[in-house]
C-alpha beads as a LAMMPS data file, in Angstrom:
LAMMPS data file: protein, C-alpha beads

101 atoms
100 bonds

1 atom types
1 bond types

-500.0 500.0 xlo xhi
-500.0 500.0 ylo yhi
-500.0 500.0 zlo zhi

Masses

1 110.0

Atoms # bond

1 1 1 0.182 -14.150 1.933
2 1 1 3.464 -15.954 2.454
3 1 1 2.049 -19.105 0.884
4 1 1 0.860 -17.156 -2.166
5 1 1 4.279 -15.532 -2.593
6 1 1 6.002 -18.899 -2.335
7 1 1 3.541 -20.599 -4.695
8 1 1 3.920 -17.761 -7.179
9 1 1 7.565 -18.615 -7.628
10 1 1 6.621 -21.789 -9.490
11 1 1 3.032 -21.192 -10.604
12 1 1 2.116 -18.761 -13.376
13 1 1 -1.533 -19.056 -12.327
14 1 1 -0.765 -17.926 -8.766
15 1 1 1.445 -15.094 -10.078
16 1 1 -1.454 -13.909 -12.296
17 1 1 -3.866 -14.124 -9.369
18 1 1 -1.522 -12.085 -7.146
19 1 1 -1.029 -9.566 -9.929
20 1 1 -4.804 -9.238 -10.368
21 1 1 -5.269 -8.733 -6.610
22 1 1 -2.514 -6.110 -6.541
23 1 1 -4.123 -4.287 -9.464
24 1 1 -7.458 -4.132 -7.638
25 1 1 -5.809 -2.471 -4.613
26 1 1 -3.701 -0.158 -6.785
27 1 1 -6.794 0.961 -8.711
28 1 1 -8.749 1.586 -5.497
29 1 1 -5.861 3.509 -3.972
30 1 1 -5.379 5.575 -7.142
31 1 1 -9.053 6.536 -7.181
32 1 1 -8.958 7.458 -3.488
33 1 1 -5.888 9.668 -3.912
34 1 1 -7.429 11.380 -6.931
35 1 1 -10.687 11.934 -5.040
36 1 1 -8.882 13.412 -2.035
37 1 1 -6.926 15.734 -4.309
38 1 1 -10.127 16.785 -6.099
39 1 1 -11.752 17.561 -2.712
40 1 1 -8.748 19.666 -1.781
41 1 1 -7.851 17.547 1.258
42 1 1 -4.698 16.108 -0.329
43 1 1 -2.181 18.354 -2.066
44 1 1 -0.982 17.733 -5.599
45 1 1 2.072 15.569 -5.976
46 1 1 3.410 12.675 -7.980
47 1 1 0.969 10.808 -10.192
48 1 1 -1.671 9.110 -8.043
49 1 1 -1.110 5.726 -9.707
50 1 1 2.634 5.901 -9.060
51 1 1 1.986 6.613 -5.366
52 1 1 -0.573 3.809 -5.254
53 1 1 1.891 1.318 -6.721
54 1 1 4.649 2.344 -4.304
55 1 1 2.423 2.356 -1.223
56 1 1 0.856 -1.009 -1.980
57 1 1 4.248 -2.559 -2.791
58 1 1 5.525 -1.246 0.539
59 1 1 2.592 -2.867 2.340
60 1 1 3.343 -6.190 0.626
61 1 1 7.002 -6.029 1.579
62 1 1 6.434 -4.990 5.178
63 1 1 3.698 -7.535 5.847
64 1 1 5.632 -10.330 4.138
65 1 1 8.684 -9.695 6.329
66 1 1 6.577 -9.264 9.462
67 1 1 4.550 -12.429 8.890
68 1 1 7.419 -14.677 7.793
69 1 1 10.110 -13.520 10.199
70 1 1 12.241 -12.249 7.337
71 1 1 14.634 -9.652 8.715
72 1 1 14.668 -6.772 9.033
73 1 1 10.986 -6.574 9.865
74 1 1 8.590 -4.237 11.608
75 1 1 7.142 -5.928 14.708
76 1 1 3.584 -7.142 14.085
77 1 1 2.300 -4.929 16.899
78 1 1 3.636 -1.823 15.092
79 1 1 3.116 -2.697 11.421
80 1 1 -0.317 -1.159 10.871
81 1 1 0.447 2.055 12.774
82 1 1 3.767 2.476 10.956
83 1 1 2.242 1.890 7.532
84 1 1 -0.710 4.175 8.291
85 1 1 1.671 6.987 9.242
86 1 1 3.571 6.576 5.969
87 1 1 0.374 6.453 3.896
88 1 1 -1.091 9.552 5.547
89 1 1 2.066 11.620 5.311
90 1 1 2.605 10.549 1.709
91 1 1 -0.931 11.345 0.557
92 1 1 -1.800 14.303 2.813
93 1 1 1.686 15.519 3.830
94 1 1 0.562 15.223 7.436
95 1 1 -0.213 12.349 9.796
96 1 1 -3.435 14.124 10.853
97 1 1 -5.456 15.108 7.798
98 1 1 -8.380 17.451 8.339
99 1 1 -11.714 17.317 6.591
100 1 1 -12.934 20.116 4.364
101 1 1 -16.540 18.983 4.711

Bonds

1 1 1 2
2 1 2 3
3 1 3 4
4 1 4 5
5 1 5 6
6 1 6 7
7 1 7 8
8 1 8 9
9 1 9 10
10 1 10 11
11 1 11 12
12 1 12 13
13 1 13 14
14 1 14 15
15 1 15 16
16 1 16 17
17 1 17 18
18 1 18 19
19 1 19 20
20 1 20 21
21 1 21 22
22 1 22 23
23 1 23 24
24 1 24 25
25 1 25 26
26 1 26 27
27 1 27 28
28 1 28 29
29 1 29 30
30 1 30 31
31 1 31 32
32 1 32 33
33 1 33 34
34 1 34 35
35 1 35 36
36 1 36 37
37 1 37 38
38 1 38 39
39 1 39 40
40 1 40 41
41 1 41 42
42 1 42 43
43 1 43 44
44 1 44 45
45 1 45 46
46 1 46 47
47 1 47 48
48 1 48 49
49 1 49 50
50 1 50 51
51 1 51 52
52 1 52 53
53 1 53 54
54 1 54 55
55 1 55 56
56 1 56 57
57 1 57 58
58 1 58 59
59 1 59 60
60 1 60 61
61 1 61 62
62 1 62 63
63 1 63 64
64 1 64 65
65 1 65 66
66 1 66 67
67 1 67 68
68 1 68 69
69 1 69 70
70 1 70 71
71 1 71 72
72 1 72 73
73 1 73 74
74 1 74 75
75 1 75 76
76 1 76 77
77 1 77 78
78 1 78 79
79 1 79 80
80 1 80 81
81 1 81 82
82 1 82 83
83 1 83 84
84 1 84 85
85 1 85 86
86 1 86 87
87 1 87 88
88 1 88 89
89 1 89 90
90 1 90 91
91 1 91 92
92 1 92 93
93 1 93 94
94 1 94 95
95 1 95 96
96 1 96 97
97 1 97 98
98 1 98 99
99 1 99 100
100 1 100 101
């Protein structure tokens, strides 16, 4: 990830590739949020795509800092749990979503 970010600073091809990869994750996240809202397990809120962009950008930023030693950074041992908590509370408004199935 760090190498791709660094390479993207001077390579339009790498920037396009990173942009394409980000779009894949944003699209998947958008569809998941919309599906959870349609099922009634996630409440309505800001546009799903806007949330998807913000959440995925946050992941990029946190993991970049954690993996490169850029400060401030979340310790590697806490990064996934911290991000998961933010994702769940953002999408479901709780850290412990329940199933309606």
